[in-house]
KEPA-13844 format. One record per residue: residue in one letter; chain; x, y, z of N, C-alpha, C in turn. Coordinates in steps of 0.001 Angstrom, whole numbers. Example, Ala and Ser with C-alpha at 12.3 -4.5 7.8 and 13.67 -1.06 7.14 Angstrom:
KEPA-13844
+------+--------+---------+---------+---------+---------+---------+---------+---------+---------+---------+
! loke ! vexkol !     n_u !     n_v !     n_w !    ca_u !    ca_v !    ca_w !     c_u !     c_v !     c_w !
+------+--------+---------+---------+---------+---------+---------+---------+---------+---------+---------+
!    a !      A !   13190 !   -5690 !    7800 !   12300 !   -4500 !    7800 !   13200 !   -3300 !    7800 !
!    s !      A !   12850 !   -2250 !    7080 !   13670 !   -1060 !    7140 !   12900 !      30 !    7870 !
+------+--------+---------+---------+---------+---------+---------+---------+---------+---------+---------+
end
This chain:
KEPA-13844
+------+--------+---------+---------+---------+---------+---------+---------+---------+---------+---------+
! loke ! vexkol !     n_u !     n_v !     n_w !    ca_u !    ca_v !    ca_w !     c_u !     c_v !     c_w !
+------+--------+---------+---------+---------+---------+---------+---------+---------+---------+---------+
!    m !      A !     745 !   -1419 !    -168 !      27 !    -393 !     104 !    1068 !    1375 !     162 !
!    k !      A !     614 !    1881 !    -762 !    1404 !    3303 !    -913 !     776 !    4142 !     181 !
!    k !      A !    2434 !    4866 !     965 !    2118 !    5126 !    2170 !    1501 !    6414 !    1793 !
!    g !      A !     469 !    7253 !    2992 !    -136 !    8330 !    2802 !    1029 !    9937 !    2820 !
!    l !      A !     227 !   11173 !    2236 !    1103 !   12296 !    2500 !     904 !   13260 !    3468 !
!    l !      A !    1890 !   13621 !    3988 !    1733 !   14385 !    5172 !    1989 !   15585 !    4879 !
!    i !      A !     543 !   16426 !    4977 !     280 !   18174 !    4703 !     371 !   19013 !    6200 !
!    v !      A !    1489 !   19531 !    6065 !    1608 !   20370 !    6855 !     798 !   22461 !    6753 !
!    l !      A !     296 !   22492 !    7571 !     -41 !   24397 !    6793 !     237 !   24889 !    8456 !
!    s !      A !     173 !   26064 !    8183 !    1223 !   27239 !    9212 !     379 !   28188 !    8367 !
!    g !      A !     516 !   29382 !    9114 !     472 !   30847 !    8943 !      71 !   31727 !   10368 !
!    p !      A !     226 !   32845 !   10161 !     209 !   33842 !   11649 !   -1593 !   33802 !   11792 !
!    s !      A !   -1628 !   33919 !   13150 !   -2769 !   34278 !   13852 !   -3826 !   34847 !   13058 !
!    g !      A !   -4829 !   34382 !   12641 !   -5876 !   35666 !   12218 !   -5976 !   35568 !   10519 !
!    v !      A !   -4752 !   34559 !   10144 !   -4967 !   34506 !    8528 !   -5956 !   33963 !    8171 !
!    g !      A !   -6752 !   33051 !    9165 !   -8398 !   32379 !    8220 !   -7849 !   30767 !    8081 !
!    k !      A !   -7050 !   30662 !    8861 !   -6745 !   28722 !    8899 !   -7546 !   28093 !    8699 !
!    g !      A !   -8303 !   28043 !   10322 !   -9369 !   27787 !   10108 !  -10500 !   27363 !    9147 !
!    t !      A !  -11168 !   28662 !    9017 !  -12354 !   28824 !    7816 !  -11507 !   27791 !    7022 !
!    i !      A !  -10706 !   28131 !    6453 !  -10170 !   27375 !    4745 !   -9951 !   26186 !    5298 !
!    l !      A !   -9734 !   25625 !    6468 !   -9936 !   24568 !    6262 !  -10826 !   22868 !    6609 !
!    k !      A !  -11653 !   24035 !    7100 !  -13266 !   23605 !    6865 !  -13587 !   23476 !    5648 !
!    e !      A !  -13169 !   23808 !    4797 !  -13838 !   23959 !    3585 !  -12799 !   23090 !    2976 !
!    f !      A !  -11725 !   22473 !    3023 !  -10654 !   21829 !    2201 !  -10579 !   20112 !    3012 !
!    v !      A !  -10939 !   19874 !    4122 !  -11208 !   19064 !    4389 !  -12202 !   18300 !    3919 !
!    n !      A !  -13348 !   18841 !    3230 !  -14469 !   17651 !    2930 !  -14420 !   17302 !    1793 !
!    d !      A !  -13134 !   17744 !    1176 !  -13021 !   16979 !    -111 !  -12828 !   15658 !    -298 !
!    p !      A !  -13798 !   14571 !    -809 !  -13433 !   12981 !    -465 !  -12575 !   12705 !   -1151 !
!    e !      A !  -12258 !   12990 !   -2415 !  -10925 !   12590 !   -2841 !   -9314 !   13013 !   -2322 !
!    l !      A !   -9505 !   13581 !   -1046 !   -8181 !   14128 !    -773 !   -8242 !   12993 !     339 !
!    n !      A !   -8773 !   12066 !     713 !   -8485 !   11097 !    1074 !   -7777 !   11421 !    2697 !
!    l !      A !   -8380 !   12488 !    3269 !   -7458 !   13382 !    4547 !   -7851 !   12972 !    5740 !
!    a !      A !   -7095 !   13058 !    6580 !   -7336 !   12716 !    7673 !   -6840 !   13617 !    8898 !
!    y !      A !   -7543 !   14979 !    9780 !   -7029 !   15867 !   10402 !   -6625 !   15670 !   11637 !
!    s !      A !   -5115 !   15637 !   12002 !   -4688 !   15542 !   13169 !   -4972 !   16822 !   13931 !
!    v !      A !   -5623 !   16155 !   15091 !   -6104 !   17497 !   16291 !   -4811 !   17293 !   17160 !
!    s !      A !   -4345 !   18780 !   17136 !   -2907 !   18928 !   17936 !   -3763 !   19494 !   19170 !
!    m !      A !   -2663 !   19167 !   20474 !   -2514 !   19228 !   22203 !   -1832 !   20546 !   22278 !
!    t !      A !   -2989 !   21298 !   23101 !   -2990 !   22489 !   23667 !   -3065 !   22593 !   25060 !
!    t !      A !   -2106 !   23881 !   25620 !   -2307 !   24448 !   27122 !   -3427 !   25507 !   26959 !
!    r !      A !   -3492 !   26357 !   25733 !   -4129 !   27531 !   26000 !   -5610 !   26812 !   26223 !
!    k !      A !   -5885 !   27722 !   26959 !   -7494 !   27915 !   26917 !   -8912 !   27683 !   26352 !
!    m !      A !   -9976 !   26887 !   26253 !  -10504 !   26987 !   24992 !  -11213 !   28407 !   25118 !
!    r !      A !  -11671 !   28245 !   23729 !  -11993 !   29659 !   23786 !  -13390 !   29791 !   23065 !
!    p !      A !  -14683 !   30335 !   23194 !  -16200 !   30513 !   22835 !  -16170 !   29545 !   21402 !
!    g !      A !  -17086 !   28740 !   21524 !  -17560 !   28185 !   20293 !  -16759 !   26706 !   20086 !
!    e !      A !  -15579 !   26512 !   20581 !  -14869 !   25832 !   20431 !  -14704 !   24155 !   21414 !
!    i !      A !  -14375 !   22793 !   20129 !  -15155 !   21613 !   20982 !  -13996 !   21370 !   21244 !
!    e !      A !  -13932 !   20120 !   22619 !  -12725 !   19292 !   23034 !  -12407 !   18143 !   21842 !
!    g !      A !  -11260 !   18202 !   21387 !  -11095 !   16700 !   20720 !  -11507 !   17110 !   19266 !
!    v !      A !  -12314 !   18346 !   18761 !  -12255 !   18529 !   17531 !  -11574 !   19724 !   16961 !
!    n !      A !  -11437 !   20914 !   17891 !  -10273 !   21693 !   17979 !   -9239 !   21554 !   18095 !
!    y !      A !   -8711 !   21244 !   19090 !   -7324 !   21294 !   19857 !   -8145 !   19597 !   21166 !
!    n !      A !   -6667 !   19329 !   21429 !   -7136 !   18705 !   22936 !   -6054 !   19625 !   23654 !
!    f !      A !   -7653 !   19764 !   25016 !   -6912 !   20230 !   25853 !   -6470 !   20298 !   26794 !
!    v !      A !   -5128 !   20396 !   27363 !   -4690 !   19765 !   28394 !   -3953 !   20702 !   29517 !
!    d !      A !   -3727 !   20117 !   30814 !   -2707 !   21304 !   31429 !   -1178 !   20869 !   31573 !
!    r !      A !    -843 !   21976 !   31675 !     969 !   21799 !   31690 !    1532 !   20269 !   31538 !
!    p !      A !    1468 !   20217 !   33144 !    2079 !   19265 !   33454 !    1696 !   17696 !   32904 !
!    a !      A !    -213 !   17791 !   32286 !     504 !   16694 !   30963 !    1017 !   16778 !   29977 !
!    f !      A !     821 !   18283 !   29800 !    1906 !   18438 !   28385 !    3216 !   17819 !   28351 !
!    e !      A !    4119 !   18099 !   29417 !    5023 !   18015 !   29547 !    5393 !   16769 !   30150 !
!    q !      A !    4648 !   15686 !   30759 !    4873 !   14713 !   30520 !    4946 !   13786 !   29099 !
!    a !      A !    3948 !   14538 !   28004 !    4047 !   13842 !   27426 !    5265 !   14141 !   26304 !
!    i !      A !    5857 !   15308 !   26440 !    7115 !   15641 !   25788 !    8466 !   14599 !   26535 !
!    r !      A !    8383 !   14333 !   27526 !    9320 !   13907 !   28037 !    9470 !   12009 !   27526 !
!    d !      A !    7871 !   11865 !   27518 !    7423 !   10129 !   27088 !    7627 !   10078 !   25536 !
!    g !      A !    8295 !   11526 !   24747 !    8619 !   11251 !   23419 !    7411 !   10836 !   22302 !
!    e !      A !    5750 !   11303 !   22890 !    5215 !   10742 !   22712 !    4819 !   12251 !   21369 !
!    l !      A !    5516 !   13063 !   21310 !    5176 !   14296 !   20031 !    5963 !   14061 !   18726 !
!    l !      A !    5045 !   14268 !   17823 !    5616 !   14148 !   16348 !    6623 !   15685 !   16396 !
!    e !      A !    6215 !   17077 !   17141 !    6723 !   17927 !   17341 !    5941 !   18581 !   18605 !
!    y !      A !    6770 !   20089 !   18923 !    5832 !   21217 !   19639 !    6682 !   21853 !   19912 !
!    a !      A !    6115 !   22993 !   19956 !    6364 !   24287 !   20576 !    5345 !   25573 !   21701 !
!    e !      A !    6805 !   26239 !   22087 !    5789 !   27255 !   22931 !    5417 !   28804 !   22189 !
!    f !      A !    4069 !   28821 !   22179 !    3748 !   30049 !   21816 !    2486 !   31275 !   22314 !
!    v !      A !    3474 !   32343 !   22617 !    2194 !   32990 !   23269 !    1906 !   32548 !   24992 !
!    g !      A !    3283 !   32323 !   25194 !    3138 !   31404 !   26957 !    2514 !   30403 !   26670 !
!    n !      A !    1616 !   29267 !   25548 !    1371 !   27898 !   25534 !    1997 !   27336 !   24983 !
!    y !      A !    1814 !   25748 !   25320 !    2442 !   24774 !   24633 !    1417 !   24335 !   23305 !
!    y !      A !    2042 !   23949 !   22050 !     850 !   23347 !   21204 !    1872 !   22306 !   20520 !
!    g !      A !    1026 !   21241 !   20332 !    1957 !   19861 !   19854 !    1327 !   18860 !   19232 !
!    t !      A !    1886 !   18587 !   18690 !    1115 !   17113 !   17404 !    1720 !   15434 !   17974 !
!    p !      A !     532 !   14763 !   18593 !     547 !   13184 !   19247 !    1467 !   12675 !   17788 !
!    e !      A !    1852 !   11642 !   18351 !    2973 !   11362 !   16579 !    1794 !    9902 !   16583 !
!    e !      A !    1553 !    8964 !   17371 !     961 !    7880 !   16969 !    -128 !    7480 !   16395 !
!    a !      A !   -1093 !    8572 !   16418 !   -2018 !    8388 !   14945 !   -1730 !    9011 !   14202 !
!    i !      A !    -935 !    9380 !   14088 !    -530 !   10125 !   12596 !     431 !    9153 !   11922 !
!    t !      A !    1464 !    8460 !   12513 !    1801 !    7235 !   11920 !     939 !    6079 !   11227 !
!    g !      A !     317 !    5882 !   12536 !   -1295 !    4931 !   11454 !   -1911 !    5230 !   10854 !
!    w !      A !   -2631 !    6742 !   10429 !   -2768 !    6752 !    9046 !   -1734 !    7078 !    7903 !
!    l !      A !    -812 !    7653 !    8028 !    -104 !    7452 !    6600 !     334 !    5726 !    6100 !
!    n !      A !     630 !    4868 !    7157 !     819 !    3351 !    6832 !    -463 !    3650 !    6346 !
!    q !      A !   -1552 !    3373 !    6430 !   -3088 !    3121 !    5885 !   -2987 !    3665 !    4822 !
!    g !      A !   -2129 !    4709 !    4408 !   -1937 !    5903 !    2821 !   -3335 !    6547 !    2868 !
!    k !      A !   -3449 !    7367 !    3704 !   -4133 !    8288 !    4483 !   -3475 !    9205 !    4093 !
!    n !      A !   -3782 !   10352 !    3316 !   -2878 !   11963 !    3439 !   -3624 !   12475 !    4906 !
!    v !      A !   -2283 !   12899 !    5444 !   -2748 !   13385 !    7150 !   -2487 !   15220 !    6775 !
!    l !      A !   -3507 !   15735 !    8037 !   -3074 !   17158 !    7619 !   -2471 !   17687 !    8984 !
!    l !      A !   -2062 !   18797 !    9310 !   -1565 !   19129 !    9985 !   -1512 !   20628 !   10296 !
!    e !      A !   -2505 !   21455 !   10841 !   -2410 !   22665 !   11080 !   -1422 !   23327 !   12534 !
!    i !      A !      -4 !   23353 !   12453 !     682 !   23638 !   13281 !    1324 !   25065 !   13020 !
!    e !      A !    2087 !   25386 !   14432 !    2810 !   26874 !   14273 !    4246 !   26589 !   13325 !
!    v !      A !    5277 !   27598 !   13035 !    5982 !   27842 !   11830 !    6515 !   27157 !   12798 !
!    q !      A !    7422 !   26906 !   14309 !    8282 !   26611 !   14900 !    8550 !   24662 !   15214 !
!    g !      A !    6780 !   24475 !   15087 !    6734 !   23057 !   14917 !    6825 !   22079 !   13313 !
!    a !      A !    6563 !   23404 !   12421 !    6492 !   22917 !   10656 !    7500 !   22418 !   10376 !
!    l !      A !    8541 !   23942 !   11080 !    9879 !   23436 !   10847 !   10583 !   22035 !   11337 !
!    q !      A !   10625 !   21532 !   12694 !   10914 !   20564 !   13393 !    9994 !   19666 !   12102 !
!    v !      A !    8842 !   19280 !   12214 !    8874 !   18426 !   11263 !    9671 !   18102 !    9867 !
!    k !      A !    9956 !   19172 !    9312 !   10703 !   19346 !    8015 !   11493 !   18840 !    8270 !
!    k !      A !   12506 !   18707 !    9244 !   13511 !   18185 !    9726 !   13360 !   16749 !    9623 !
!    s !      A !   12371 !   16088 !   10565 !   12234 !   14737 !   10208 !   11565 !   13916 !    9856 !
!    c !      A !   10868 !   14553 !    8814 !   10012 !   14016 !    7732 !   10446 !   15012 !    6311 !
!    p !      A !   11178 !   14302 !    5995 !   11981 !   16004 !    4654 !   10840 !   15455 !    3512 !
!    d !      A !   10079 !   14226 !    3732 !    8576 !   13867 !    2258 !    7500 !   15340 !    2852 !
!    a !      A !    7420 !   15843 !    4316 !    6332 !   16469 !    4337 !    6553 !   17484 !    3378 !
!    l !      A !    5030 !   17735 !    3009 !    4151 !   18703 !    2285 !    4399 !   20213 !    3153 !
!    l !      A !    4782 !   21259 !    2872 !    4629 !   22352 !    3781 !    4590 !   23666 !    3075 !
!    i !      A !    2679 !   23817 !    3491 !    2102 !   25414 !    3027 !    2050 !   26305 !    3996 !
!    f !      A !    2526 !   27062 !    3405 !    2222 !   28165 !    4512 !    1132 !   29314 !    3969 !
!    i !      A !    -240 !   29412 !    4953 !    -806 !   30696 !    4666 !    -714 !   32076 !    4940 !
!    a !      A !    -797 !   32802 !    4041 !    -103 !   34499 !    4037 !   -1485 !   34907 !    3907 !
!    p !      A !   -1310 !   36235 !    4622 !   -2596 !   37413 !    4566 !   -2370 !   38385 !    3220 !
!    p !      A !   -2951 !   38978 !    2451 !   -3344 !   39712 !    1209 !   -1955 !   40827 !    2321 !
!    s !      A !   -2378 !   41515 !    3163 !   -1204 !   41935 !    3682 !   -1243 !   42633 !    5213 !
!    f !      A !    -114 !   43136 !    5807 !      72 !   42817 !    6820 !   -1275 !   43823 !    7969 !
!    e !      A !   -1476 !   44413 !    7226 !   -2852 !   45660 !    7762 !   -3807 !   44574 !    7693 !
!    q !      A !   -4138 !   43685 !    6822 !   -5152 !   42610 !    6629 !   -5386 !   42205 !    8228 !
!    l !      A !   -4331 !   41701 !    8340 !   -3864 !   40602 !    9105 !   -4580 !   41407 !   10915 !
!    a !      A !   -3782 !   42592 !   11218 !   -4184 !   43381 !   12228 !   -5458 !   43829 !   12127 !
!    q !      A !   -6439 !   44168 !   11192 !   -7323 !   44381 !   11361 !   -8758 !   43025 !   11479 !
!    r !      A !   -8153 !   41792 !   11134 !   -8831 !   40220 !   11040 !   -8704 !   39744 !   13061 !
!    l !      A !   -7246 !   40089 !   13367 !   -6959 !   39574 !   14712 !   -7618 !   40897 !   15566 !
!    r !      A !   -7883 !   41470 !   15451 !   -8697 !   42670 !   15933 !  -10186 !   42500 !   16243 !
!    g !      A !  -10328 !   41956 !   15064 !  -12206 !   41738 !   14576 !  -12449 !   40516 !   15035 !
!    r !      A !  -11878 !   39736 !   15845 !  -12009 !   38985 !   16507 !  -12665 !   39139 !   17819 !
!    q !      A !  -12224 !   40087 !   18451 !  -12075 !   40519 !   19576 !  -12491 !   39458 !   20895 !
!    t !      A !  -11518 !   38565 !   20601 !  -11739 !   37481 !   21766 !  -10037 !   37851 !   22476 !
!    e !      A !   -9204 !   39360 !   22029 !   -8331 !   39402 !   22899 !   -7925 !   40429 !   23337 !
!    d !      A !   -7195 !   40927 !   24365 !   -7009 !   42606 !   24750 !   -6113 !   42968 !   23661 !
!    e !      A !   -5827 !   44080 !   23757 !   -4784 !   44603 !   22797 !   -3616 !   44303 !   22839 !
!    q !      A !   -2873 !   43811 !   23827 !   -1417 !   43620 !   24316 !   -1175 !   42430 !   23727 !
!    t !      A !   -2088 !   41337 !   23679 !   -2132 !   39785 !   22744 !   -2061 !   40019 !   21455 !
!    v !      A !   -2956 !   41318 !   20916 !   -3025 !   41211 !   19755 !   -1562 !   41508 !   18970 !
!    n !      A !    -886 !   42166 !   19794 !       4 !   42849 !   19876 !    1511 !   41847 !   19815 !
!    n !      A !     973 !   41313 !   20702 !    2340 !   40024 !   20795 !    2567 !   39393 !   19700 !
!    r !      A !     789 !   39091 !   19207 !     462 !   38172 !   17840 !    1278 !   38445 !   16724 !
!    l !      A !     805 !   39894 !   16649 !    1185 !   40835 !   15155 !    2963 !   40714 !   15368 !
!    a !      A !    3270 !   40791 !   16516 !    4898 !   40916 !   16291 !    5789 !   39716 !   16081 !
!    i !      A !    5028 !   38751 !   16903 !    5355 !   36987 !   16035 !    4918 !   36691 !   14549 !
!    a !      A !    3870 !   37382 !   14112 !    3438 !   37061 !   12853 !    4808 !   37699 !   11872 !
!    r !      A !    5374 !   38392 !   12166 !    6542 !   39504 !   11606 !    7619 !   38575 !   11232 !
!    g !      A !    7855 !   37700 !   12460 !    8391 !   36498 !   12170 !    8679 !   35274 !   11566 !
!    e !      A !    7047 !   35294 !   11997 !    6605 !   33805 !   11224 !    6469 !   34086 !    9240 !
!    l !      A !    5792 !   35365 !    8911 !    6204 !   35892 !    7742 !    7660 !   35388 !    6813 !
!    a !      A !    8716 !   35790 !    7674 !   10180 !   35757 !    7383 !   10737 !   34582 !    7143 !
!    q !      A !    9937 !   34143 !    7750 !   10120 !   31933 !    7709 !    9141 !   31535 !    6545 !
!    a !      A !    8512 !   32090 !    6152 !    7548 !   31572 !    4826 !    8404 !   30924 !    4078 !
!    q !      A !   10005 !   31824 !    3510 !   10432 !   31122 !    2473 !   10975 !   29781 !    2507 !
!    q !      A !   11258 !   29409 !    3574 !   11387 !   27893 !    3987 !   10472 !   27148 !    3873 !
!    y !      A !    8789 !   27637 !    3763 !    7858 !   26239 !    3088 !    8049 !   25929 !    1311 !
!    d !      A !    7200 !   25114 !     791 !    7732 !   24512 !    -608 !    6529 !   25451 !   -1474 !
!    y !      A !    5727 !   25770 !    -593 !    3928 !   26562 !    -730 !    3610 !   27795 !    -662 !
!    i !      A !    3617 !   28560 !    -503 !    2577 !   29899 !    -384 !    1209 !   30074 !    -829 !
!    v !      A !      59 !   30401 !      84 !   -1278 !   30211 !    -396 !   -1364 !   31850 !     -84 !
!    v !      A !   -2209 !   32367 !    -751 !   -2479 !   33945 !     -67 !   -3724 !   33660 !     105 !
!    n !      A !   -4260 !   34139 !    1243 !   -5743 !   34141 !    1561 !   -6467 !   35229 !    1366 !
!    d !      A !   -7066 !   35512 !     455 !   -7007 !   36783 !    -316 !   -9196 !   36344 !      84 !
!    t !      A !   -9480 !   35775 !    -873 !  -10797 !   35295 !    -733 !  -10453 !   33678 !    -346 !
!    v !      A !  -11627 !   32776 !     757 !  -11509 !   31710 !    1066 !  -11671 !   31030 !    -330 !
!    e !      A !  -12493 !   30869 !    -847 !  -12740 !   30189 !   -2140 !  -11108 !   29807 !   -2970 !
!    q !      A !  -10644 !   31052 !   -3061 !   -9858 !   30909 !   -3517 !   -8905 !   29961 !   -3304 !
!    a !      A !   -7938 !   30551 !   -1788 !   -7026 !   29750 !   -1157 !   -7508 !   28221 !   -1143 !
!    v !      A !   -8961 !   28041 !    -749 !   -9390 !   26489 !    -484 !   -8863 !   25638 !   -2082 !
!    e !      A !   -9112 !   26418 !   -3406 !   -8833 !   25696 !   -4411 !   -7760 !   25707 !   -4550 !
!    d !      A !   -6419 !   26621 !   -4247 !   -5108 !   26529 !   -4638 !   -4801 !   25892 !   -3481 !
!    l !      A !   -4645 !   25205 !   -2809 !   -4817 !   24224 !   -1517 !   -4863 !   22923 !   -2717 !
!    d !      A !   -5672 !   22956 !   -3362 !   -6427 !   21479 !   -3709 !   -5755 !   20924 !   -4885 !
!    c !      A !   -5796 !   22169 !   -5652 !   -4221 !   22158 !   -6446 !   -2631 !   21445 !   -6073 !
!    i !      A !   -2220 !   22420 !   -5202 !   -1369 !   21627 !   -4776 !   -1193 !   20589 !   -4496 !
!    v !      A !   -1896 !   19795 !   -3597 !   -1923 !   18655 !   -3038 !   -2403 !   17612 !   -4000 !
!    r !      A !   -3042 !   18088 !   -5113 !   -2911 !   17131 !   -5941 !   -2183 !   16696 !   -7074 !
!    a !      A !   -1396 !   18291 !   -7536 !    -397 !   17911 !   -8111 !    1012 !   17228 !   -7602 !
!    n !      A !     748 !   17734 !   -5790 !    1988 !   16661 !   -5393 !    2517 !   15490 !   -5557 !
!    r !      A !     801 !   14646 !   -5324 !    1013 !   13028 !   -5870 !    1493 !   12725 !   -6748 !
!    f !      A !    1866 !   13827 !   -7476 !    2281 !   13118 !   -9356 !    3786 !   13731 !   -8961 !
!    q !      A !    4514 !   14204 !   -8239 !    5770 !   14315 !   -8151 !    6607 !   12706 !   -8044 !
!    t !      A !    7707 !   13182 !   -8682 !    8422 !   11518 !   -8912 !    8757 !   11165 !   -8236 !
!    n !      A !    8755 !   11733 !   -6870 !    9719 !   10929 !   -5654 !    8339 !   10757 !   -5233 !
!    n !      A !    7233 !   10750 !   -5568 !    5941 !   10005 !   -5202 !    5488 !    8957 !   -5624 !
!    m !      A !    6189 !    9085 !   -7204 !    5442 !    7945 !   -7573 !    6449 !    6795 !   -7983 !
!    k !      A !    7127 !    6411 !   -7147 !    8341 !    5471 !   -7251 !    8263 !    4414 !   -6926 !
!    e !      A !    7075 !    3961 !   -6081 !    6237 !    2935 !   -5943 !    5648 !    2514 !   -7418 !
!    f !      A !    5189 !    3407 !   -8064 !    4313 !    2739 !   -9454 !    5474 !    2745 !  -10479 !
!    l !      A !    6614 !    3839 !  -10790 !    7258 !    3667 !  -11439 !    8234 !    1685 !  -11100 !
!    d !      A !    8635 !    1507 !   -9755 !    8765 !      34 !   -9640 !    8537 !   -1331 !   -9994 !
!    e !      A !    6608 !    -816 !   -9975 !    6051 !   -1715 !  -10342 !    5546 !   -1732 !  -11697 !
!    v !      A !    6041 !    -796 !  -12555 !    6246 !    -777 !  -14079 !    7039 !   -1659 !  -14713 !
!    n !      A !    8379 !   -1599 !  -13837 !    9864 !   -1185 !  -14424 !    9517 !   -2701 !  -14287 !
!    h !      A !    8927 !   -3745 !  -12706 !    8751 !   -5106 !  -12410 !    8368 !   -5655 !  -13405 !
!    n !      A !    7232 !   -5174 !  -13826 !    6287 !   -6560 !  -14295 !    6664 !   -6001 !  -16107 !
!    a !      A !    7955 !   -4733 !  -16772 !    8207 !   -4669 !  -17906 !    8931 !   -5808 !  -18820 !
+------+--------+---------+---------+---------+---------+---------+---------+---------+---------+---------+
end
């Protein structure tokens, strides 16, 4: 069985990753499994345990680090975020494509440990629009928003380390761009090795 593709999505807070992913994961042809990250941050209104994140306390997260259970983890605005490894390995071995939505720090860790992973960065049309979106959420005070904007500058500076950049001008176009990238990547030479080996074996 052909192993699945690990797809890593990142982008600054407020760029609209969640909205894009709601549309993107519904495409049955992509055979996607969505990995739910673990975090120590508090649940926001409307979020659901096990759907948006697995919410844990700091001691539980640090125990998972010590036990080597995480594919990657990072500390962001005072909270831990990480990806449990066991489920991902299982899905990939079953031939499923696995989608991770994680911070830049964690994504670059994944790139080192899983060089075949496909890294896609979601960028805002402009920094001004990103600031407007963050303030428009009205879920955090101005100091926290400013902290997120400062972090976003650093994340945008690292976007060149990703394989692709998708600009979220409209959700519809961003989803279409993501779909095109993932479909095209399946036919890259390094992802067709099993097929070529089989053809050559039967030649």
